[in-house]
NURO-686327 format. One record per residue (C-alpha): residue number from 1; x, y, z. Coordinates in Angstrom, 2 decimals. Example, Ala and Ser with C-alpha at 12.3 -4.5 7.8 and 13.67 -1.06 7.14 Angstrom:
<sites>
SITE  num        u        v        w
SITE    1    12.30    -4.50     7.80
SITE    2    13.67    -1.06     7.14
</sites>
This chain:
<sites>
SITE  num        u        v        w
SITE    1   -51.21    -7.42    35.45
SITE    2   -53.46    -6.31    32.65
SITE    3   -57.16    -6.85    32.58
SITE    4   -58.26    -6.73    28.58
SITE    5   -61.40    -7.20    26.29
SITE    6   -64.75    -6.74    28.38
SITE    7   -66.29    -8.21    25.52
SITE    8   -69.16   -10.76    27.18
SITE    9   -68.04   -14.47    26.20
SITE   10   -70.33   -17.43    25.87
SITE   11   -70.58   -20.27    28.12
SITE   12   -68.80   -22.25    25.36
SITE   13   -66.23   -19.86    25.31
SITE   14   -65.79   -20.11    29.10
SITE   15   -65.18   -23.61    29.12
SITE   16   -62.36   -23.45    26.15
SITE   17   -60.84   -21.33    29.39
SITE   18   -61.33   -23.88    31.48
SITE   19   -58.05   -25.12    30.80
SITE   20   -55.93   -21.93    31.38
SITE   21   -57.95   -21.09    34.56
SITE   22   -55.96   -24.15    36.01
SITE   23   -52.67   -22.44    34.94
SITE   24   -53.85   -18.69    35.50
SITE   25   -55.99   -19.06    38.83
SITE   26   -56.31   -17.10    41.58
SITE   27   -53.95   -19.40    43.56
SITE   28   -51.63   -19.52    40.63
SITE   29   -51.57   -15.72    40.20
SITE   30   -50.81   -15.39    43.62
SITE   31   -48.18   -17.71    43.38
SITE   32   -46.59   -15.50    40.52
SITE   33   -46.82   -12.66    42.39
SITE   34   -45.18   -13.58    44.66
SITE   35   -42.56   -15.15    42.85
SITE   36   -42.53   -11.20    40.96
SITE   37   -43.85   -12.15    38.01
SITE   38   -45.76   -10.05    35.73
SITE   39   -49.38   -12.23    35.16
SITE   40   -52.15   -11.05    32.62
SITE   41   -55.59   -12.17    33.07
SITE   42   -58.10   -11.59    30.65
SITE   43   -61.58   -10.82    31.61
SITE   44   -63.25   -14.25    30.91
SITE   45   -60.47   -15.85    33.39
SITE   46   -61.38   -13.32    36.11
SITE   47   -64.77   -14.48    35.84
SITE   48   -63.80   -17.91    36.12
SITE   49   -61.86   -17.25    39.28
SITE   50   -65.29   -16.04    40.66
SITE   51   -67.18   -18.93    39.64
SITE   52   -65.14   -21.83    40.37
SITE   53   -62.66   -20.68    42.97
SITE   54   -64.70   -18.07    44.90
SITE   55   -68.05   -19.68    43.99
SITE   56   -70.06   -16.90    43.54
SITE   57   -73.34   -17.60    41.81
SITE   58   -72.65   -15.31    39.05
SITE   59   -76.05   -16.20    37.33
SITE   60   -78.23   -14.97    39.75
SITE   61   -76.65   -11.28    40.39
SITE   62   -77.53    -8.42    38.66
SITE   63   -75.92    -7.85    35.27
SITE   64   -74.83    -4.74    35.80
SITE   65   -73.42    -6.31    39.17
SITE   66   -71.48    -9.10    37.18
SITE   67   -70.19    -6.49    34.93
SITE   68   -67.87    -4.70    37.60
SITE   69   -67.12    -7.52    39.74
SITE   70   -63.76    -8.56    37.65
SITE   71   -62.45    -5.17    38.14
SITE   72   -63.06    -5.03    41.30
SITE   73   -61.39    -8.31    41.75
SITE   74   -58.78    -7.36    40.12
SITE   75   -58.54    -4.28    42.57
SITE   76   -58.57    -6.22    45.53
SITE   77   -55.76    -8.43    44.57
SITE   78   -53.86    -5.06    43.95
SITE   79   -54.32    -4.02    47.68
SITE   80   -53.91    -6.82    49.95
SITE   81   -52.51    -5.19    53.18
SITE   82   -50.63    -8.85    53.14
SITE   83   -48.11    -7.63    50.20
SITE   84   -46.52    -5.75    52.88
SITE   85   -45.48    -8.75    54.38
SITE   86   -43.17    -9.73    51.48
SITE   87   -40.22    -9.27    54.19
SITE   88   -40.91   -11.79    56.21
SITE   89   -42.09   -14.26    53.54
SITE   90   -39.11   -14.19    51.57
SITE   91   -36.96   -14.42    55.35
SITE   92   -39.02   -17.91    55.84
SITE   93   -41.29   -16.68    58.90
SITE   94   -44.51   -17.17    56.94
SITE   95   -45.54   -20.09    55.07
SITE   96   -46.88   -20.07    51.35
SITE   97   -49.88   -21.83    52.97
SITE   98   -50.75   -19.56    55.27
SITE   99   -49.88   -16.57    53.79
SITE  100   -51.96   -17.54    51.08
SITE  101   -55.00   -18.65    52.84
SITE  102   -55.36   -14.68    54.66
SITE  103   -54.99   -13.81    50.98
SITE  104   -57.71   -15.93    50.08
SITE  105   -60.06   -14.66    53.31
SITE  106   -59.22   -10.96    52.13
SITE  107   -60.54   -10.96    48.96
SITE  108   -63.49   -13.28    50.06
SITE  109   -64.67   -10.65    52.47
SITE  110   -64.08    -7.63    50.67
SITE  111   -65.89    -9.16    47.42
SITE  112   -68.80   -10.40    49.44
SITE  113   -69.37    -6.65    51.06
SITE  114   -69.36    -5.18    47.66
SITE  115   -72.11    -8.02    47.10
SITE  116   -74.34    -7.20    50.12
SITE  117   -73.33    -3.94    51.47
SITE  118   -71.95    -1.23    48.25
SITE  119   -74.06    -2.63    45.45
SITE  120   -77.21    -2.23    47.39
SITE  121   -76.44     1.17    48.52
SITE  122   -75.71     1.85    44.72
SITE  123   -78.52     0.87    43.46
SITE  124   -80.13     3.54    45.67
SITE  125   -78.18     6.50    43.82
SITE  126   -78.00     6.71    39.43
SITE  127   -77.03     3.18    38.57
SITE  128   -75.75     3.30    35.70
SITE  129   -73.76     6.12    36.47
SITE  130   -72.20     4.88    39.45
SITE  131   -71.50     1.71    38.31
SITE  132   -69.27     3.25    34.87
SITE  133   -67.72     5.27    37.67
SITE  134   -66.85     2.15    39.48
SITE  135   -66.45     0.29    36.20
SITE  136   -63.35     2.63    35.35
SITE  137   -62.12     3.39    39.11
SITE  138   -61.02    -0.73    39.33
SITE  139   -59.96    -0.99    35.79
SITE  140   -56.58    -0.58    36.88
SITE  141   -54.19    -1.72    34.15
SITE  142   -50.88    -3.11    35.50
SITE  143   -51.46    -4.70    38.84
SITE  144   -48.19    -4.90    40.06
SITE  145   -44.53    -3.72    39.42
SITE  146   -41.93    -6.29    38.52
SITE  147   -39.98    -4.25    41.10
SITE  148   -42.23    -4.15    44.29
SITE  149   -45.14    -5.91    45.97
SITE  150   -45.44    -3.00    48.86
SITE  151   -46.07    -0.07    46.68
SITE  152   -50.00    -0.16    47.28
SITE  153   -51.77     0.07    50.50
SITE  154   -55.83    -1.13    51.13
SITE  155   -58.56     0.10    50.12
SITE  156   -60.00     2.84    52.78
SITE  157   -63.20     1.46    53.68
SITE  158   -64.39     0.15    56.80
SITE  159   -64.60    -3.44    57.30
SITE  160   -67.77    -5.37    56.65
SITE  161   -67.71    -6.34    60.27
SITE  162   -69.30    -3.68    62.25
SITE  163   -69.80    -3.88    66.22
SITE  164   -72.57    -2.43    68.03
SITE  165   -71.89    -2.44    72.13
SITE  166   -73.92    -0.39    74.66
SITE  167   -72.96    -0.41    78.22
SITE  168   -71.10     1.92    80.26
SITE  169   -67.95     4.07    79.45
SITE  170   -66.36     1.88    82.37
SITE  171   -66.59    -1.57    79.82
SITE  172   -65.75     0.61    76.27
SITE  173   -62.88     2.28    77.18
SITE  174   -61.76    -0.95    77.79
SITE  175   -62.37    -3.45    75.36
SITE  176   -59.55    -5.37    73.32
SITE  177   -59.33    -8.00    71.11
SITE  178   -57.01   -11.12    71.51
SITE  179   -57.20   -14.80    69.96
SITE  180   -56.57   -17.98    71.18
SITE  181   -54.91   -21.41    69.97
SITE  182   -58.38   -21.91    67.73
SITE  183   -57.74   -18.75    66.23
SITE  184   -61.10   -17.62    67.34
SITE  185   -61.24   -13.78    68.26
SITE  186   -61.92   -13.11    71.80
SITE  187   -63.37    -9.82    73.37
SITE  188   -62.11    -8.76    76.61
SITE  189   -61.38    -6.21    79.13
SITE  190   -58.21    -3.94    79.20
SITE  191   -56.57    -1.62    81.80
SITE  192   -58.91     0.78    83.23
SITE  193   -57.39     4.37    83.18
SITE  194   -57.81     5.61    86.75
SITE  195   -58.40     9.70    86.84
SITE  196   -54.84    11.21    88.20
SITE  197   -55.26    13.18    91.27
SITE  198   -53.54    16.36    89.31
SITE  199   -56.80    16.07    86.56
SITE  200   -59.47    16.04    89.03
SITE  201   -58.02    19.15    91.03
SITE  202   -57.12    21.35    87.66
SITE  203   -60.18    20.23    86.12
SITE  204   -62.45    23.16    84.76
SITE  205   -66.25    23.93    84.90
SITE  206   -65.80    24.43    80.87
SITE  207   -63.85    21.00    80.43
SITE  208   -66.98    18.92    82.46
SITE  209   -69.47    20.29    80.42
SITE  210   -67.56    19.43    77.22
SITE  211   -66.90    15.67    78.38
SITE  212   -68.48    13.01    76.47
SITE  213   -71.87    12.10    77.74
SITE  214   -72.16    15.36    79.74
SITE  215   -75.23    17.58    79.17
SITE  216   -75.91    21.17    80.71
SITE  217   -78.97    22.79    81.55
SITE  218   -79.57    26.74    82.64
SITE  219   -83.28    27.20    83.49
SITE  220   -85.39    30.45    84.47
SITE  221   -89.28    31.40    83.43
SITE  222   -87.90    33.98    80.88
SITE  223   -84.52    32.19    79.41
SITE  224   -83.43    28.52    79.14
SITE  225   -81.06    26.81    77.08
SITE  226   -79.46    23.51    76.94
SITE  227   -75.92    22.13    75.78
SITE  228   -75.43    17.44    75.32
SITE  229   -72.58    16.03    74.38
SITE  230   -73.98    13.33    71.96
SITE  231   -70.79    12.21    70.24
SITE  232   -71.02     9.53    67.45
SITE  233   -68.96     6.77    68.58
SITE  234   -68.70     3.93    65.28
SITE  235   -66.60     0.74    66.55
SITE  236   -65.56    -1.77    63.97
SITE  237   -63.24    -4.79    63.47
SITE  238   -60.08    -3.71    60.42
SITE  239   -57.45    -5.35    59.17
SITE  240   -53.59    -4.81    60.27
SITE  241   -52.20    -2.15    57.47
SITE  242   -55.69    -1.35    55.78
SITE  243   -55.97     2.86    56.02
SITE  244   -58.51     4.25    58.17
SITE  245   -61.20     5.75    56.26
SITE  246   -61.63     9.72    57.29
SITE  247   -65.18     9.70    57.44
SITE  248   -67.00    12.48    55.46
SITE  249   -68.31    14.32    58.99
SITE  250   -71.40    17.01    58.35
SITE  251   -70.79    20.07    60.72
SITE  252   -74.12    20.87    61.10
SITE  253   -75.78    17.50    61.48
SITE  254   -79.48    18.79    61.85
SITE  255   -81.78    21.43    62.97
SITE  256   -84.92    20.56    64.81
SITE  257   -87.73    22.27    66.33
SITE  258   -88.24    21.37    70.14
SITE  259   -91.95    21.54    69.85
SITE  260   -94.00    22.04    67.15
SITE  261   -97.38    23.54    68.95
SITE  262   -95.12    26.38    70.54
SITE  263   -94.06    29.44    68.62
SITE  264   -90.42    30.53    67.32
SITE  265   -88.38    33.62    67.57
SITE  266   -85.23    34.13    65.74
SITE  267   -82.40    36.20    68.13
SITE  268   -78.79    37.65    66.96
SITE  269   -75.66    36.82    68.60
SITE  270   -74.75    40.12    69.49
SITE  271   -78.73    40.43    70.92
SITE  272   -78.09    37.07    72.74
SITE  273   -74.84    38.27    74.27
SITE  274   -76.47    42.13    75.36
SITE  275   -79.33    40.03    77.18
SITE  276   -76.61    37.34    78.62
SITE  277   -74.64    40.28    80.23
SITE  278   -77.23    41.94    81.90
SITE  279   -78.55    38.48    83.21
SITE  280   -75.08    37.81    84.64
SITE  281   -75.01    41.22    86.18
SITE  282   -78.20    40.78    88.08
SITE  283   -77.40    37.27    89.14
SITE  284   -74.56    38.97    90.97
SITE  285   -77.23    40.23    93.61
SITE  286   -78.03    36.84    94.38
SITE  287   -74.90    34.39    93.84
SITE  288   -71.42    34.79    95.09
SITE  289   -68.56    32.57    93.40
SITE  290   -68.42    29.64    92.64
SITE  291   -72.33    29.55    91.77
SITE  292   -71.81    32.87    89.97
SITE  293   -68.64    31.51    87.55
SITE  294   -70.85    29.01    87.10
SITE  295   -73.56    30.66    85.46
SITE  296   -71.01    32.78    83.35
SITE  297   -69.28    29.80    81.71
SITE  298   -72.33    27.78    81.15
SITE  299   -73.67    31.07    79.42
SITE  300   -70.48    31.59    77.68
SITE  301   -70.11    28.07    76.09
SITE  302   -73.71    28.37    75.00
SITE  303   -73.02    31.94    73.10
SITE  304   -70.05    30.42    71.85
SITE  305   -72.36    27.46    70.48
SITE  306   -73.79    30.23    68.70
SITE  307   -70.89    31.93    66.82
SITE  308   -69.56    28.42    65.94
SITE  309   -72.57    27.07    64.14
SITE  310   -72.62    30.33    62.17
SITE  311   -76.34    30.38    61.14
SITE  312   -76.65    33.56    60.02
SITE  313   -80.54    35.46    59.79
SITE  314   -80.25    39.22    57.86
SITE  315   -76.53    38.84    57.74
SITE  316   -75.86    38.04    61.60
SITE  317   -75.04    34.94    63.30
SITE  318   -78.43    34.17    65.07
SITE  319   -80.42    31.07    66.78
SITE  320   -84.08    30.51    66.99
SITE  321   -86.00    29.85    70.25
SITE  322   -87.71    26.31    70.61
SITE  323   -85.09    24.83    68.73
SITE  324   -81.86    22.95    68.76
SITE  325   -78.96    22.24    66.67
SITE  326   -76.78    19.37    66.47
SITE  327   -72.99    19.89    64.71
SITE  328   -69.88    18.89    64.90
SITE  329   -68.11    20.67    67.94
SITE  330   -64.41    21.67    66.88
SITE  331   -65.06    20.40    63.48
SITE  332   -62.73    17.44    63.66
SITE  333   -62.94    13.62    63.84
SITE  334   -60.76    11.44    66.39
SITE  335   -60.41     7.84    66.67
SITE  336   -58.71     4.79    68.85
SITE  337   -56.86     1.32    67.95
SITE  338   -56.69    -1.66    69.83
SITE  339   -54.68    -4.49    68.18
SITE  340   -55.01    -8.24    68.53
SITE  341   -52.22    -8.82    71.37
SITE  342   -51.08   -12.08    69.32
SITE  343   -49.09   -12.47    65.83
SITE  344   -50.72   -11.61    62.35
SITE  345   -49.46   -15.38    62.03
SITE  346   -47.57   -17.68    64.30
SITE  347   -44.14   -16.98    63.65
SITE  348   -44.59   -13.19    63.20
SITE  349   -44.88   -11.12    66.04
SITE  350   -47.49    -8.27    63.35
SITE  351   -51.07    -8.23    64.05
SITE  352   -53.60    -9.37    62.18
SITE  353   -56.62    -7.11    63.21
SITE  354   -57.57    -4.12    64.99
SITE  355   -60.84    -3.19    66.76
SITE  356   -61.03     0.45    66.06
SITE  357   -62.94     3.20    67.39
SITE  358   -64.06     6.44    65.47
SITE  359   -65.23     9.09    67.45
SITE  360   -66.90    12.12    66.14
SITE  361   -67.59    15.01    68.70
SITE  362   -70.73    16.19    68.55
SITE  363   -72.99    19.31    70.69
SITE  364   -76.64    19.65    70.44
SITE  365   -76.77    23.21    71.45
SITE  366   -80.66    24.47    72.10
SITE  367   -82.39    27.66    73.27
SITE  368   -85.78    26.22    74.85
SITE  369   -87.32    29.10    75.46
SITE  370   -86.91    33.01    75.25
SITE  371   -89.74    35.30    76.56
SITE  372   -90.10    38.92    74.42
SITE  373   -87.85    41.39    75.20
SITE  374   -90.23    43.39    77.87
SITE  375   -90.74    40.07    79.98
SITE  376   -86.82    39.39    79.77
SITE  377   -86.22    43.27    81.07
SITE  378   -88.67    42.57    84.26
SITE  379   -87.11    39.53    84.93
SITE  380   -83.60    41.06    85.21
SITE  381   -85.33    43.93    86.94
SITE  382   -86.27    41.84    89.52
SITE  383   -83.36    39.83    90.11
SITE  384   -81.42    43.36    90.61
SITE  385   -83.65    44.69    93.32
SITE  386   -84.19    40.94    95.18
SITE  387   -83.48    41.23    98.53
SITE  388   -83.25    37.59    99.17
SITE  389   -83.47    37.48   102.83
SITE  390   -87.02    38.57   102.27
SITE  391   -88.03    35.72   100.27
SITE  392   -88.75    34.96    96.41
SITE  393   -91.67    36.71    95.04
SITE  394   -94.82    33.30    94.34
SITE  395   -94.33    34.26    90.49
SITE  396   -90.72    34.11    90.01
SITE  397   -87.78    31.79    90.64
SITE  398   -84.22    31.96    90.53
SITE  399   -82.69    30.88    87.47
SITE  400   -81.14    27.36    87.82
SITE  401   -78.33    25.05    86.07
SITE  402   -78.46    21.44    86.23
SITE  403   -75.58    18.34    84.73
SITE  404   -76.51    15.20    83.44
SITE  405   -74.69    11.87    82.82
SITE  406   -76.53    10.69    79.61
SITE  407   -75.01     7.04    80.08
SITE  408   -76.95     6.68    83.62
SITE  409   -80.11     9.15    82.84
SITE  410   -79.01    10.92    86.39
SITE  411   -79.23    14.51    87.28
SITE  412   -76.91    16.80    89.27
SITE  413   -77.15    20.16    91.22
SITE  414   -73.49    21.06    90.87
SITE  415   -70.49    20.04    88.53
SITE  416   -68.34    18.80    91.61
SITE  417   -71.26    15.93    92.17
SITE  418   -70.75    15.17    88.55
SITE  419   -67.59    15.08    88.75
SITE  420   -67.51    12.57    91.15
SITE  421   -69.93    10.31    89.46
SITE  422   -67.78    10.22    86.02
SITE  423   -64.74     9.32    88.37
SITE  424   -66.30     6.46    89.97
SITE  425   -68.38     5.12    87.44
SITE  426   -66.78     5.67    84.22
SITE  427   -63.31     6.08    85.24
SITE  428   -61.21     7.97    82.35
SITE  429   -61.41     8.50    78.95
SITE  430   -58.87     7.07    76.87
SITE  431   -56.97     9.27    74.64
SITE  432   -57.96     9.25    71.15
SITE  433   -55.51    10.53    68.01
SITE  434   -56.45    13.11    65.15
SITE  435   -58.36    11.23    61.87
SITE  436   -55.83    13.72    60.14
SITE  437   -52.70    14.47    61.45
SITE  438   -52.68    11.23    63.69
SITE  439   -51.52    13.19    67.13
SITE  440   -52.82    11.56    70.09
SITE  441   -55.00    14.05    72.61
SITE  442   -55.78    13.11    76.34
SITE  443   -59.60    13.80    75.98
SITE  444   -59.58    16.48    79.06
SITE  445   -57.02    19.11    76.72
SITE  446   -59.36    18.28    73.44
SITE  447   -62.28    19.35    76.27
SITE  448   -60.33    22.35    77.13
SITE  449   -60.08    23.49    73.44
SITE  450   -63.81    22.84    72.32
SITE  451   -62.96    19.23    71.13
SITE  452   -60.27    21.28    68.45
SITE  453   -57.23    21.38    68.37
SITE  454   -53.80    23.28    65.69
SITE  455   -54.31    20.24    62.88
SITE  456   -50.59    19.55    61.52
SITE  457   -51.69    17.24    58.50
SITE  458   -49.09    15.06    57.61
SITE  459   -48.37    14.96    54.02
</sites>
């Protein structure tokens, strides 16, 4: 299918093409492609399709948008995922009218998405350069092969319909779409994944503090930090067969000053490791396992955060006090797909749409406070020499760790209480698939590996 001259034609010329449009309209074009015929469409015929059949008021649109819409129409005709159903059509399992209606709805949705969303976004950039890029991209030449209609997949773009749902993970983890006899889309609650006894017995503190919606906060007068899992979950409805868009994930999302009224100082990773080692050794005078192990694990994960974000000062990895960094922990993104429970068409077992959750693991790590070297040494000396049986000096306080659930805004003094909270209130997170290699991973595996894995990308 060829789009030829892009010379702007007059209204009289368009009227002269009306007769041809009756023979080469969108429905006729679809029928010809179904019959494996090659179709040639001129630019003015495509414009008539947009006006007469798709009912777009081109006269009211930005001229630059009007200029590119015919090429986008050609592109979406080519990339309709329904072409993959040709075998079912030729075998008599799909009626022509039903198949065409699905095709027409897809074209309508995609064009409206371009008009209402993408073009507005484009205007925020360099308009002329961007539209020329789009025009060149969509000027496809032959739309479809004479041999096959299934060579092309859908455009890699998100659905124009996004869903924002705010509720407990207990519900978010169990959402599924279905349909009824009137073709409405219905949102229902699906299977709840209970925490297995083997998982509860084997889960480690490292996994707990890397769990979605969990935060951990370590405080003492001279040294305090926090870590919060702030995973970004985008939920949207997509067409079956449309490839998932691999989102462009920023590794370092943001660097923020916590309190602009307080000073900041930069500390190298090597210095932090030295301080942390002396700090934990001093704590052994007060705490025994498992409390001491908890401090060690939490501090180790914080130090690994600093190493992973890899922000350099004078050639050394470092972090500033009174500063938080939000980053894509593990440098990966994941997704879940939940398909409609009933058929793509009435006579087919294929699905029509999917409910997709795109999960980007994000960690906010923050060095809230760091005293001077002299103050740190004095505090560590007090911890080393403190006789807990004689009480704590009035001007000192012992280090504390607090765990939190960001969904419920609740705090816990130990990880076991938090684990029980998630078991009772939020149930088990469903597995996710890697956006690159498409391998499935349970959440308790990813949390044990700081949300990373050996990604074997499939080509």
